[in-house]
C-alpha positions as CSV (number, residue, x, y, z in Angstrom):
1,M,-0.1,0.2,0.2
2,S,2.9,2.2,1.2
3,F,5.0,2.2,-2.8
4,K,1.4,2.0,-4.2
5,K,0.4,5.4,-2.8
6,I,4.1,6.4,-4.0
7,A,3.5,5.2,-7.0
8,P,1.1,7.2,-8.4
9,L,1.9,10.7,-6.6
10,P,5.5,10.8,-8.3
11,K,4.4,9.4,-11.8
12,P,1.2,12.0,-12.5
13,K,3.3,14.6,-10.8
14,K,6.3,14.2,-12.8
15,K,5.0,13.7,-16.4
16,Q,2.1,16.9,-16.0
17,L,4.9,18.9,-15.3
18,P,6.8,18.1,-19.3
19,K,3.3,17.7,-20.2
20,P,1.8,21.4,-19.7
21,P,5.3,23.4,-20.6
22,K,5.4,21.1,-24.5
23,G,1.9,21.3,-25.2
24,H,-0.1,24.2,-23.5
25,G,3.0,25.8,-22.9
26,H,1.7,28.8,-24.5
27,G,-1.0,28.4,-22.1
28,H,0.0,27.7,-18.3
29,C,3.6,28.1,-18.6
30,H,3.2,31.4,-20.7
31,G,4.1,33.7,-18.0
32,H,7.5,34.4,-18.7
33,K,7.7,34.3,-21.7
34,P,4.9,36.8,-22.7
35,R,7.1,39.4,-20.0
36,R,10.4,38.8,-22.5
37,K,8.1,39.2,-25.6
38,P,4.1,38.4,-25.5
39,L,3.6,39.2,-28.9
40,P,5.8,36.8,-30.7
41,V,5.1,34.1,-28.4
42,H,0.9,34.8,-29.4
43,G,1.1,35.1,-33.5
44,E,3.3,32.2,-33.4
45,R,0.4,30.2,-32.1
């Protein structure tokens, strides 16, 4: 039970981190990008 609870936690957390910035990077992780150039970021997508 202990290893079962630890497995689902680190897995979804690690998968969700690299996915949002790559897949929905223009929506979720678009906080430090628009600060530098918000126009190009919106124009590219």
